[in-house]
N, C-alpha and C positions, 0 to 999 in steps of 0.2 A: 484587486488586479494583481497580476503576476508579472514580475519584472526579472530580467536577467541582465547581469553586468554587460555582457557583450552585445546586447540588443539596444543599448541606448536608453533614452528616457521614455520611450513608448512601451506600454505593457505588451507582453507576448500573449497574454490570455486574460480573460475576465471570467471569474468563477461566479456561479449563482447558487442559490439555496440547494443544499444536498450534495454539492460537489465537494471534492476533497483534494488535498495536496500533501506532499511529503511521503508518499507511499514508497518511494525508492529507499528511503532510510529505514523503513520497516522491513523491507524484503532483503536488503543487504546493508553493508556498513558504508554505503555511499555518503558523501558529504552533501550538504545542501547545494542545489543547483540554481535556485531562484529565491526571490523574496516576494512574499505576499503582503499586500497592504490593503486594509479594509477601507472602502470608500464611504461606508456608513456603519452604523452600529451592528455588531455581529456577536453571536455566541459561538465560541470555538471549543471543541473537545480535543483533547490530545491523548496520545497513547505512546508511552515510552517503548522503544524497541525491545527492551528486556521483558516487559510485560507481554508484548505481542508474541515473542518467542515462547514464553511460558505457556500461553494459551493455545497457540497454533503450531508451535515448532518452527524450525528454521526452514522457510519455504524456498530458499535458494536452490536446494537440491531438486525440488519439484520443478522450479522454473528452468533449471539446467537439463531436465529430462533424466535425472539420475535416479528418481524414485519410480519403482514399478510396483504394480499390484501383485500381491502373493495370492494366487488363486486358492491355495489350500486354507488360507486364513480368512479371506473375505468373500462371502458368497455373493453372487449376483443379486440384484434387487428382487427378482422374482422368487428367490429362495429364502428371503429374510422372514423371520417369524413375526407375525403381527400380533 
């Protein structure tokens, strides 16, 4: 269950298998906005922001619309070599 300080003692969401949380801290340097508490046994994977940026780059520019495709370097899908 997901809890937020300003929402009292009731959960604001309930996550199920395959769902995720904490994506804001991967995409930017936002601080944690909620607390997740498992109601049963779970297996969690975690990814540090530094590793995320190493693998995928800083996606904030993409989210802000600052990244554009360079047509000279990236061919459309139908021109890719198979």
